[in-house]
N, C-alpha and C positions, 0 to 999 in steps of 0.2 A: 327096122328102126331108121328114122330119117336123120340126115346130117344136121348138125347144129347150124342155124342161119348165121352167115357171116356178119360180123359187126361192121356197121358203117360209121363214117365220121360224124354224121348228124344224128346218130342214135342217142336218145336220152339215157340217163343212168341215175338210179336211186342210191344215194350213199348212206341212207339211214336217217333216223330222227326226223322223218317226213320231208327230207330235202331231195329234190330231183334237179339234176343238172341237164339242161336241154340238149347238149351235145358233148362230144368227147374232147373239146378244145379247152385247155387250161392255160390261161395267161399267167406265167410265173412272175414272181416279183422282179422288178427292175428298179434300180435306185434312181428315182426321178429328180431328187434334190429340188423340189418345187414347193418347199415350205416358205412361209413368209418370215419376216424379221422376228416374229414371236413364235415361230415354228408351228403355225397353224396351216391348214391347206389353202394354197393360193387358188385363185380362179383358174389359172393355167392348168393346175392339176385336175380340177373338176372337168374342164374342157377336154383334157387328154383322155380321161376315163370314159367320157361320153363317146369319144371317137372309137375307143376300143370296144365299147358295148355295141356300137353300131356295126362294128366289123365282124360280129358273129360269135365271139368266144362265149362259151357257156359259163365259165367261171373265171373271174378276174381276181387276182391276188395283188394287193397293193405293194408298193415298195416298202422296205422295212420302216415301220413306224416305231419310234423309240419310246420307251416307257419312263425315261428320266432325262430331263433337259440338261442335266449336268454332264451327261455322258452321251455324246453324239458320235455316230460313225462318220458323218460327213456334214459339211456346213449347212446345207439346205434341207436337212432332215425334218420331217413332220414329227411332232411329239404329242402323245395323248397320255396325260397324267392327271388331268382334272377336267372340269366342264367349261373351261374358258373359251374354247372354239367349238362348242356343241353345234351351233347352227351351221358353221362351215362344214363340219363332218356330215351333218344331215344332207347338205347340198351335194356333197360328194356322192352319197348313196343315191340321191334322187336323180343324178345325172345318168345312172345306169339302169334305173328301175323300170323304165318303159320298154326294155328290150328283152324281158324274161331272162335277165343275166344275173347271176349271183356275184356279189362283191364281198370278198373276205379281206380282213385286215391282217397283214403280217406284223407280228409284234417282236421286238428285238431289244437286246442290250448288247452293246459292242464289246464289253469287257475291256481288254487292253488294246483292242484293234481300233484305236483312235489316233488319227494324225496328231503329232505333238503340238501343232499350233491350236488345236481345239481343246486340249485338256492338259493341265499341268501334272495331274496325278491320276492316271487311269487305274482301274482295279481289275483283279483277275483272281482265279482260284489260288494261284501261287505267284510269287515274285520271279517269274521266268520271262526274260525279254523276248521280243520278236526275233526270229532267226532269219536265215537265208539273206543276210546282208541288209535287213530292213531295220535293224536296231536304231540307226541314226534318225529314222523317220518317226519312230514311235518311242515314247518315254517308257522307262522301266516301270512296270505296274507294281502296285501294292497289293499284297494278299488280303482278301476279304475276311472280315471277322464273321463269326457265327451270326451275330445280330444283323450285320449288313446283308448276309445271304438271305436271311428270313425276310428282311425288308424288300429285297428285290423280288422274291417270290410273291410277296403281297402286291408289289407294283404290277406284275404281270396280271394278277387277278383284277386289280382295279381298272387297268386299261382295257381288259376284256369286257368287263361289265359296262364301261363307258362306250365301247364299240357297239355292243348290243343295243344300248339305249339310243345310239345315233342311227341304228337301222342296218348296220352291216350284217350280212347273212351268216357270217362265221368268222373265226379267227384262225390264224396259222402261227404256230410257235416256230420261230427261226432257230433251229438247233444245228445249223450247218455253217460252212464257209469261214470257220475260224472265229466266230463271235462267241459271246460269253458261255452259252450253254454248250457249244462245241468244245470250248476250252475246258469246261468241267468234265466232259466225256473223255478227253485226251490224256493219256498217261504222261505225255510229254509236257503238257501245260499244267496239269493238275498233279502236284507232288504232295498234296495234303496227306496226313495220316490220321485225320479225325473222321467224323461221321460223313464227310463229304468227299472223301478220297482215300486212296490206299489200295483199293482193288476195284474191279469193274463194277461190282454191285454198288459200292459207295460212290463211285464216280457218276453213275447215272441217277443217283438219288435226287440231285438238284433238278434235273429234267422232270422226274416223276412228281416231285413236290410242286413244281410249276404247273404241270398238268392238273393235279388234284385241286390246287387252289383256284385255277381258272374254272374247272368244272363246278366247284362249289359256288363260284361267283355268278356263273351264267346259267346254271341249271342243267337238267338232264335232256332238254329238248333243243339244245343249241350245238351246232357242229364245231368241233375243234380239230384242226389239222396240224401237221408237223412237217417241216422241211428238214430232212436228215441226211447227213453224209453217208455214202456207202463206205467211205474211208477218207482219211485226210491226205494220203499219199505222201506222208512224211515219216522219216525214220523215227520209230518210237512213238508215233502218234496214234490216233484213233484208227483201229484196224477194222477190216471187214468182219472178222470174227466177233469183235465186240459190238459192231454195228448191228449184226444179226441178233445178238442178245438184247440190244436196246429195242429193236423191232418187236421181239417177242414180249418184252416187258410192257412197252407202250400200247401194243395191241391188246394185251390182257387187261390194261386199264380202261380200254374202251375208246381209244383214239378213232376218229371218223375217217381220216384221209391221210395217207403218207405220201409225201412228195420226195422222190429220191434224187439226190444230187451227189456231189463229191468234191473234194479238194478244199483248199483254203487259199487266201491271198498270198501265202507263202509258197503254195504249189497249186495253181489255179486250174484243176482238172475240169471245173464246171464250164470253162470256155474252150476246152479242147487241148489244153496244155499237156503234151506228152501222151496223147491218145494214140493207141495202136492203130495201124492202118486198117486191120480187119474190123476193129470197132468202128472206125470212121465210115467204113463201107456200109455197115448196118445202120449208120446215122445216129442212133441213140447211144450216147456214151456209157450209160449205166444200165442198159437193158439186161446184160448178163447177170448183174447183181439182182435186178428185179425178178428175174426168173427164179433165183434161189429164194428170194423173199416169198414169192407166190407159193412155194412149197411149204412155207411155215405158217402163214397167216392168211386170213380171208379178208382183211381190211382192204378197202379200195386203194389203188396205187396210182401214182402219177410218176412218169419218167420224164425228166427235163434235161435238155442238153443234147444238141446234135441233129435233131429232126429237121429235114429239109424237103422231103417229098411225100406226097400222098400215099404212094405204094408202100413206103417204109413205115409210115404211120399205121396203115391198115394191117400190115404184117405184124407189127408189134401188138396191136389191139387183139388181133385174132389168135396170136400165140398164147394169149392169156397172161402174159407177163405184166401188162399194164392195163389200166382201165381208162386212163386219160393221157392225152398228148400234151406235155408241157412245152410251151413256147415262150421265149424271152426276146432275144434280139431280132428274130424274124418279124415280130410284131412292131418293132421300132421303125422298120422301113416299109412294112406292108400291113397296116392295121386290119385290112379287110381280108387277110390271108385265109382265115377260117371259112368265110363265105365263098371264096374262090375255090378252095379245095373241096368243100362240100358239093359245089356245083360240078367240079371236074377233079375227081380224086387222082387223076394221072398227073396232076400238076406238081410243080416244085418251086422252090425259091433258093437262089444262090446269094450268099452274103458277101458284100464287098469287103475288101481288106484295105482300108484307107492308109496311105502313107505319103509323106512329102518326098520320099526318096532319101531323106536324111534322118538317120536313126536318132541323132542327138535332138533334132527338132521334135520328132515324134515323141520322144521321152519327155522333153521339156514341157509340153502341153498335155502329156498323158493322152495321146491321140486315140489309143485303143478304147478309152472311156469317153473322152470329150466329144468325139465325132458322133457317137451314139446318143450321148446326152443332148447334143444339139438337135437331133431328130425329134426327141421327146419335147424339147422346148418349142420346136416348130409346130408340132401338133397341138401343144398347149395354147398356142396363139391362134389356133384355127386354121393353120396352113397345112398343106400336105407334106409328108416326109419327102426327102430328096435323096434317093439312093445313089445318085451320081454326083452328089455334093463333093467338090474337090477337097482334098486334105488341106490345101493351103487356105481355102475359104473357111474351113473349119478352124484352122489356127487363128486366122484374123478375127473371126467372130468370137471365138472363145476368149482371146486376149482383150478384145474391145469390150466384151460384156462383163467379164469377170475380173479384169485388171490383174493385179499381182496374185490374186487367188488362183488364177489359171496355172500358175507355176508351182503351186503348193501341192504336195503329194497328198491326195485326198483319200486314197485307199492303198492297201498293201499291194 
């Protein structure tokens, strides 16, 4: 019996429904905030995705596109709730189509995770405030009624159908990082005792109804993915045990691709917050969880968070724990990283940690976000990213471009 051939980074992969991804690189969602004043895609956003397509990624997932303009996670979010920006969305797809690259749209509703300056009355499964000292930045949410829940389910379906009409190759349901679907899944945030909460089965009903509505809207031949937390890493929150049960349930429904992440903006494990050193050495923050998932379902998997080197990526792929390598911030400073690693799998990338040296200044302009956002804006203008961009230059540019908005807390 011969040994199984080792998986290479440039190997294609068939995810089902007749969809083949040309290699194992998956560009995970980043929040670009490049929507125009009416929340349509700006030309900068289209240029940015053309650059990523040229860089070699097999599957590109957009930053979270909101399904309701009344509820935005951030000021520059793109919204897809009707056909008013249909041509701009088609242009977004066209920018990537010449590179045999799949472009999927991530769909999201933020629930209560909305900065207070953007919404006077956020909604959530239950009237539970944001914790971990963030309550002053986010208003107390109002619990959703049954009628409102069903309306939101319908909005996910409508946005998905519009995405398909515009030419997007698939959609991804954002069920992670503390947004509305994640809030429904969490026993900390969902204290309902009706058909949408009270036990794990009812807490995941909202997600399953969203999936079913989308499937009905887009048909059986269109791929639907999900971004799911391995856990929230919050006391009383969405646990790994419940996450595994959600994986079983959504896989049984026929989900086509599961991207594994973790944490919320109250406990941001997705960017390495409180990650064990042994996990950091393996590079992939959620690989251990993915190994357990692989024992339960055959659905294609993506692990996002922590990957920095070709050898670690190949090891993860050949372990069988993941089928794709999810990359976020590395592609913000090296959009051609997939091409480089496919040519030289021994390569790696090290991410900068920008700081002014003054924690108060870093916090004031939210440097850990604004420095990376500036790299995306540079690429959107047709420029190269600048990994050695000084933190002070980032502060000056952020303040001069955004004005007082630079000092507003845009995320938890």
